[in-house]
Each structure stands twice: as structure tokens, then as C-alpha cells.
C-alpha positions in Angstrom: 108.6 113.3 91.6 110.8 116.3 91.0 110.6 119.0 88.4 114.1 117.6 87.1 112.7 114.1 86.7 109.4 115.5 84.8 111.8 117.0 82.5 113.6 114.1 81.8 110.7 112.1 81.3 109.7 114.7 78.6 112.7 114.5 77.1 112.2 110.6 76.6 108.8 111.3 75.0 108.4 110.1 71.3 105.5 111.9 69.6 106.2 110.5 66.1 105.0 107.0 66.8 101.7 105.8 68.4 102.1 104.5 71.7 99.7 102.0 73.4 99.1 103.9 76.5 98.4 107.2 74.5 96.5 105.3 72.0 94.5 103.9 75.1 94.0 107.3 76.3 92.5 108.7 73.3 90.2 105.7 73.1 88.8 106.7 76.6 88.4 109.9 75.4 91.5 111.3 77.3 93.6 114.3 76.0 97.1 113.2 77.0 97.9 111.7 73.3 99.2 113.1 69.9 98.6 113.0 66.4 100.1 109.8 65.5 98.1 108.2 68.5 95.1 109.8 67.1 95.4 108.2 63.5 96.4 104.8 65.0 93.3 104.8 67.0 91.1 105.8 64.2 92.7 103.1 61.9 91.7 100.7 64.6 88.3 102.1 65.0 87.7 102.1 61.1 88.8 98.3 61.3 87.0 97.5 64.6 84.6 100.0 65.9 84.2 98.3 69.0 87.6 99.0 70.3 86.6 102.0 72.1 84.4 99.9 73.9 86.8 97.4 74.6 89.0 99.7 76.0 86.2 100.8 78.6 85.6 97.2 79.4 89.0 96.9 80.3 88.8 99.7 82.7 85.5 98.2 84.1 87.1 94.9 85.1 90.1 96.9 86.8 87.4 98.7 89.0 85.5 95.3 89.5 88.3 93.2 90.2 90.2 95.7 92.7 86.6 96.2 94.7 86.7 92.6 95.0 90.2 92.0 96.0 89.9 95.3 98.5 86.5 93.9 99.9 85.8 90.4 99.8 89.5 89.3 99.7 90.5 91.8 102.1 93.6 92.7 100.1 95.4 96.0 101.4 98.1 96.1 99.2 98.4 96.3 95.4 101.1 96.1 92.7 99.6 97.5 89.6 101.9 96.7 86.3 101.1 98.4 83.1 99.1 101.6 84.5 99.0 103.6 81.8 98.0 107.1 81.6 95.8 108.3 84.9 92.0 108.3 84.4 89.1 108.2 86.6 89.0 105.3 89.3 92.6 104.4 89.0 93.5 101.5 91.4 94.2 103.4 94.4 91.1 105.7 94.4 89.0 102.2 94.0 91.0 100.5 96.8 91.3 103.5 99.4 87.3 103.7 98.6 86.7 100.5 100.3 89.8 100.3 102.7 91.4 103.9 103.0 94.9 102.3 104.7 95.6 100.5 101.3 99.0 101.0 99.7 99.7 100.8 95.8 102.3 100.8 93.9 101.9 101.8 89.9 104.6 100.4 87.4 104.9 101.6 83.8 107.7 102.3 81.5 105.9 105.1 79.3 107.9 108.4 80.0 104.4 110.3 79.4 102.9 108.1 82.2 106.0 109.0 84.2 105.4 112.8 83.4 101.9 112.5 84.9 102.6 110.3 87.9 101.7 112.9 90.2 98.0 112.2 89.4 98.6 108.6 90.4 100.3 109.6 93.8 97.4 111.2 95.6 96.6 108.9 98.5 94.3 109.1 101.7 96.3 109.9 104.9 96.1 106.1 105.9 97.4 104.8 102.8 100.3 105.2 100.5 100.8 105.5 96.7 104.2 105.1 94.8 105.4 105.2 91.2 108.0 103.1 89.7 109.7 104.0 86.0 110.4 100.2 84.9 109.7 97.5 82.3 107.5 94.2 83.2 110.3 92.6 81.5 112.3 93.4 84.4 110.4 91.5 87.5 113.2 91.6 89.7 113.8 95.6 89.2 110.0 95.8 89.9 109.8 93.7 92.9 112.7 95.5 94.5 111.4 98.7 94.0 108.0 97.7 95.2 109.2 96.2 98.3 110.2 99.9 99.5 106.5 100.6 99.8 104.8 97.2 100.0 105.0 94.5 102.9 106.0 91.1 100.7 105.2 89.3 104.2 101.7 90.1 103.8 99.1 89.3 100.9 99.5 91.7 97.6 96.8 92.1 94.7 98.8 92.1 91.6 97.0 93.6 88.5 98.2 93.5 84.9 95.6 94.6 82.6 96.5 94.8 78.9 100.2 94.4 79.6 101.2 90.6 78.8 100.0 91.6 75.3 103.0 93.9 75.3 105.4 91.2 75.6 106.3 89.0 72.7 106.4 85.3 73.0 110.4 85.5 72.6 110.1 87.5 76.0 108.2 84.7 78.0 105.0 86.5 79.3 103.9 83.6 81.2 107.3 83.0 82.8 107.2 87.0 83.6 103.9 86.6 85.5 105.2 83.4 87.4 108.4 85.3 88.5 106.2 88.0 89.9 103.6 85.7 91.6 106.5 83.3 92.8 107.6 86.3 95.0 104.1 87.2 96.5 103.0 85.3 99.7 100.2 82.9 100.3 96.9 84.7 100.0 98.1 87.2 97.2 95.8 87.5 94.1 96.6 87.8 90.4 94.2 90.0 88.3 94.9 89.9 84.6 93.1 90.6 81.4 94.1 90.8 77.9 93.1 90.8 74.2 92.3 87.4 72.2 92.9 86.5 68.7 89.2 85.1 68.1 87.8 88.0 66.3 89.3 88.3 62.7 88.6 92.0 62.6 90.3 92.8 65.7 93.3 90.9 64.5 93.3 93.0 61.3 93.1 96.1 63.4 95.7 95.2 65.8 98.3 94.1 63.1 97.4 97.6 61.2 98.5 99.2 64.6 101.7 97.1 65.1 102.8 98.3 61.6 103.5 101.6 62.9 103.7 101.3 66.8 106.6 101.7 68.9 105.8 98.5 70.9 103.5 95.8 68.8 100.6 94.3 70.8 100.4 90.5 70.8 96.8 89.0 70.6 96.9 85.6 72.3 94.1 82.7 72.6 92.0 82.8 75.3 93.2 79.0 76.2 97.0 80.4 76.3 96.0 83.3 78.6 94.4 80.8 81.1 97.6 79.5 81.4 99.1 82.4 83.0 97.1 81.4 86.0 98.7 78.1 86.6 98.7 77.2 90.1 96.3 79.8 91.4 93.0 79.0 92.6 90.7 80.8 90.1 88.1 82.8 91.7 84.3 82.1 90.2 83.6 82.6 87.2 87.3 81.5 86.3 88.8 82.9 83.1 86.2 84.4 81.0 85.5 87.2 78.5 85.9 90.5 80.3 82.2 91.5 80.5 81.6 88.3 82.0 83.6 88.6 85.2 81.1 89.4 87.8 79.1 92.2 85.9 77.4 94.9 87.8 74.1 93.5 88.9 75.0 90.1 87.7 73.6 90.5 84.5 75.7 89.9 81.2 74.8 92.0 78.2 75.3 89.6 75.4 75.7 92.8 72.8 79.5 93.7 74.5 82.3 92.6 72.3 83.9 89.7 73.8 87.5 90.7 72.6 89.5 90.0 75.8 89.5 87.6 79.0 90.4 88.1 82.3 90.5 86.2 85.4 91.4 86.5 89.3 93.5 83.9 90.9 94.5 83.4 94.4 97.9 82.2 95.5 97.4 79.0 97.7 
């Protein structure tokens, strides 16, 4: 990314309203956030104190699922939609630690993420990384851009963490997921997680965030999120609360919040 692109991205950053990527960054202890993001994060934490832990659990699912895909499933190409701000254990770092030749395309439409995209473009010499400034609501643009780095005749791992919740029902998140998966070859995988509406305190906290957010977040039922995997072969243990998907050491901690569900599915 050249300096002119970075400056253009900076010019599009709106620091007057909280943005999900920056609030998430604040929850994870990052520094790429502004006062409205901190205030939104603090409000959420006041209403739902476990939310910071939920953010960490989502990141841990990313690590576990990408390790599974690069390791057991043998995937060497990844399309990460809804990247968020760079942090520790980004997708390419996890995948290339298992298979250095892995190729990764990141996709996000937050200009601040674009500003920091250089941190996502480090790669092993054997592999490759790229970044697309694109919206999840435009799958065709994403697929066209990703094809410059990824070979769509070979299996791809599509990761969509906390991004379907950014899409309103009117914009048909399930249809968007299906349009993306339809273009992937047989043997590809979808790893997806999103927040659920089963905890009244979380529902209240997200409603408070949505009142001032640039882009509201849409909690859904676990059953609705499970439909995003229709047509895929679910990897054990299926669509489950995020801490329950292949936890480290195989031990489930019953004290962890169950505010999101996740799953990994293989395209036949």
C-alpha cells in the first residue's frame, strides 16, 4: 500500500462515532481506537462485563480453526473477510506457522484497518498475503479481487468471524455467505462465528452500542446462524458456543461466557 492510499484512507476515518473494529480493538487491549470507541466499549462492559472475554474467545476460535484448516484439513489458501485491526496471531501468522507456503487475502472496509494493512502484508517468502478494501455485501468484488492472489481451482478456507452480524436481515447475510461459498471449489471450508441473542444482558449492551454506532451489530439466534452452514459437512463438534469448539487440551471451561456460536464446515 502506497502513501497516497494510506492518506486517502486516513481522510475517510470517522472518529466521531464508534466503529466495531475499533471497539473490538479496545476490548482486546489495542491502541488503534478513539474516545467514542472507548466510551462505547465502556458502556458495553458496564452492561455486559464479560464482553472483553467474548472478544478474546473469538480471537482464540480464529487461532484454533485456522490451525485446524492449515494442519488437519491441509488448506493452503485463506480468504479472511471482516479482518479487523491487526493484532497478535493474525490469520497469515497462524496459517504460515503450520504451512509457510500458505496464501492469505484479507478483506475489510474500515479505512482505519486499511491504514494499518501493512501489518497484515508480512509473509513468509514461500507464501503471500494481500488486502482488499471491500464490503462483505459485495461478494463479487471480493471474489474477483481475491482471485489475483488465490487459485480458485484449489480448496480455500473462508473465515468470517463476527462479520455476518454486521449485515442486516434486509441485506440477507445467509445469501451473502452462500454466494461466497458457491464460488469456492470442492474441499473448501467455511469457518464462521457470530454473536447470539440468548443473553438478555448482551442484547441490552448491543442495543446501547447500536444507538450510536456507525454500523449497528445484529445478534441472531444460534439456530439462525447454524443455517449459514447449509449444504456443508460440519466438522465435529458442529455449531456450538465458541469456547466449546475444540478447546485447547479438550477441556471445556464452564465458566466462560456463551455469547457467540461458531462452526467449521467443508464443501463437498
